[in-house]
MIGUTI-191327 format. One record per residue (C-alpha): z, y, x; residue in one letter; residue number from 1. Coordinates in steps of 0.25 Angstrom, whole numbers. Each point is the difference from the previous one (the first is absolute). Layout:
<sites>
     zz     yy     xx  residuo  num
      Z      Y      X        A  NUM
...
</sites>
This chain:
<sites>
     zz     yy     xx  residuo  num
   -109    135     56        M    1
      9     11      3        S    2
     10      4    -12        P    3
     -7     14     -1        A    4
    -14     -7     -2        F    5
      6     -9    -10        S    6
      6     11     -9        L    7
    -13      8      0        L    8
     -8    -12     -5        V    9
     10     -3    -10        L   10
      0     14     -5        Q   11
    -15      2     -1        R   12
     -2     -8    -13        P   13
     13      9     -6        Q   14
     -8     12      3        Q   15
    -12     -4     -6        R   16
      6     -3    -13        T   17
      7     12     -1        C   18
    -13      8      2        I   19
     -7     -8    -10        S   20
     11      2    -11        Q   21
     -3     15     -3        P   22
    -15     -3     -1        L   23
      3    -12    -10        Q   24
      9     10     -7        L   25
    -11     11     -2        R   26
    -10     -9     -4        D   27
     10     -6    -11        S   28
      2     14     -5        L   29
    -14      4      0        V   30
     -5    -12     -9        S   31
     14      2     -9        D   32
     -4     14     -3        T   33
    -15     -2     -2        S   34
      4    -10    -10        R   35
     10     10     -8        I   36
    -12     11      1        I   37
     -9    -10     -6        E   38
     10     -5    -11        T   39
      4     14     -4        L   40
    -15      4      0        R   41
     -3    -11    -11        I   42
     12      3     -7        A   43
     -5     15     -1        V   44
    -15     -4     -4        L   45
      7    -11    -11        R   46
      8     12     -6        A   47
    -11     10     -1        R   48
     -9    -10     -8        S   49
     11     -4     -9        Q   50
      6     14     -2        H   51
     -5      8    -12        V   52
      5     15      0        A   53
      6      4    -14        P   54
     -6     12     -6        P   55
      5     13      5        S   56
      7     10     -9        A   57
    -11      9      1        A   58
    -10    -10     -4        T   59
      9     -4    -12        S   60
      2     14     -4        L   61
    -15      4      1        S   62
     -3    -11     -9        S   63
     10      3    -10        S   64
     -3     15     -1        S   65
    -15     -4     -1        T   66
      3     -9    -12        S   67
      8     10     -7        A   68
    -11     10      3        M   69
     -9     -8     -6        S   70
      8     -3    -13        T   71
      4     14     -2        S   72
    -15      4      0        M   73
     -5    -12    -10        L   74
     11      5    -10        D   75
     -6     14      0        A   76
     -7      4    -13        K   77
    -10     10      4        T   78
    -12     -4      9        W   79
    -12      6      7        L   80
    -10     -9      4        V   81
    -12      4     10        V   82
    -12     -8      3        G   83
    -12     -5     -7        D   84
      7      1    -14        V   85
    -11     -2     -8        L   86
     -7    -12      6        N   87
      5    -13     -6        P   88
     -4     -7     13        T   89
     10      8      8        K   90
     15     -2      1        P   91
      2     14     -3        A   92
     -5     -2    -14        H   93
      8    -13     -1        T   94
     14      8      4        I   95
     -3     10    -10        V   96
     -1    -10    -12        T   97
     11     -8      6        H   98
     10     11      0        L   99
     -3      6    -14        A  100
      2    -14     -5        Q  101
     14      0      5        R  102
      3     14     -7        S  103
     -2      9     12        R  104
     -7     13     -1        T  105
    -12     -1      9        V  106
     -8     11      5        Y  107
    -13     -5      6        P  108
     -6      9     10        V  109
    -13     -3      7        N  110
     -4     13     10        P  111
    -14     -5      2        R  112
     -4      2    -15        I  113
     -9     14      0        P  114
      5     10    -10        D  115
    -13     -1     -8        A  116
      2    -15     -2        D  117
     15      0     -3        L  118
      0      3    -15        I  119
    -11     -9     -3        A  120
      8    -11      7        Q  121
     12      4     -8        R  122
     -6     -1    -12        D  123
     -5    -14      3        K  124
     14     -4      5        R  125
      6      5    -12        R  126
     -9     -9     -9        A  127
      3    -13      9        A  128
      7    -11     -6        A  129
      8     -3     11        D  130
      8     13      2        R  131
     14     -1      0        G  132
      8      9    -10        S  133
      7      7     12        S  134
    -12      3      8        E  135
     -3     14      1        Q  136
    -14      7      2        D  137
     -7     -1     13        V  138
      1     10      9        Q  139
     -8      3     14        N  140
     12      8      6        S  141
     14     -3      3        V  142
      4     14     -4        R  143
     -4     -3    -14        A  144
     13     -7     -2        V  145
      9     11      5        E  146
     12      2     -9        G  147
     -2    -14     -7        K  148
     12     -6      7        G  149
     -7    -11      8        V  150
     10     -8      7        E  151
     -9     -9      9        V  152
    -13      2      7        L  153
     -8    -15      0        D  154
    -10      1     12        L  155
    -12     -7     -3        C  156
    -11      7      8        I  157
     -5      0     15        A  158
     10      5      9        P  159
     -9     10      5        A  160
      1      7    -13        V  161
     14     -5     -4        G  162
      7      9     11        L  163
     -5     13     -7        G  164
      4     -6    -13        I  165
     14     -2      5        V  166
      1     14      5        R  167
     -4      5    -13        E  168
     11     -9     -6        A  169
     10      6      8        K  170
     -4     14     -4        E  171
      2     -5    -15        L  172
     13     -5      3        G  173
     -3    -14     -1        I  174
     10     -8      8        Q  175
     -3    -15     -1        N  176
    -14     -5      6        V  177
     -4    -15     -3        F  178
    -11     -5      9        I  179
    -10    -11     -4        Q  180
     -5    -10     10        P  181
    -11      6      7        G  182
      3     15     -3        A  183
     11      2     11        G  184
      0      4     14        S  185
     10      5     11        D  186
     -3     15     -3        E  187
      3     -1    -14        I  188
     13     -7      1        V  189
      5      9     11        E  190
     -4     12     -8        Y  191
      8     -6    -12        C  192
     13     -3      9        K  193
     -1     13      7        T  194
      0      8    -13        N  195
     10     -8     -7        G  196
     -8     -8     -9        M  197
      3    -14     -3        A  198
    -12    -10      4        V  199
     -2    -13     -4        H  200
    -11    -10      4        Q  201
     -4    -10    -10        G  202
     -7     -5    -13        C  203
      4      5    -14        V  204
     -7    -11     -6        L  205
      9    -10      7        R  206
     13      7      1        E  207
      0      6    -14        M  208
      0    -13    -11        A  209
</sites>
C-alpha cells in the first residue's frame, strides 16, 4: 500500500467525525431550545392562574363615590316617592311608610290615579291608621310638589314611565334620584348623568335602617 493511499484511508474516519459534529450540535441546541420554551410556557400559565389583579384606582374611586352618594341621599330629609303608593302590597307604599316613620317628609305620587279618584283616595288615606306623621297627601303629578324643597326622588315605577318622571323632576330642580330595583334603565341613568343629577340604584328599605 502506497503512503498516499494509506493517508487517505486514515483520514476518512476523521472527516466523517468532523461532519457529524455540527449535526449533533444542532440537534442538541434544538432540543435544549424546545425544553426552555416549554418550561417558560408552563411558568407563564402557572403565573396567570395564581395572579389576582388588585382593584384599579378607578374601580376603587367609583365604589367610594357610589357609597358616598348613597349615604348623602339617605341623609336627606325631604323625599318624593313615585309609584303605586296607595296599594299596601306594593313596594312604593312600604317605602313611603318606611321613610315617614324615620322622620322624613314624604310626598307620595302616583301618576296613574285619575283626577276624579284623587280626592276620595286622599280622604281614605288620611283616615288610615298606618299613615306616618310626616307623610303628605297623595298627588298624581310630580309638579304638585313644586316649591316643597324635595331633595330626593325615589323612583318605584316602570322605567317607561320613570324616564318622564325624572325629566319633570329635573325641571323642578330635584338633583338626586334613588332608583329602586326594577325601576331603572340605561336611558334613565344616562339622562341623570348627562343632566348633572346624582343617581343611585338600590333599595331604601335595606339601606336605610
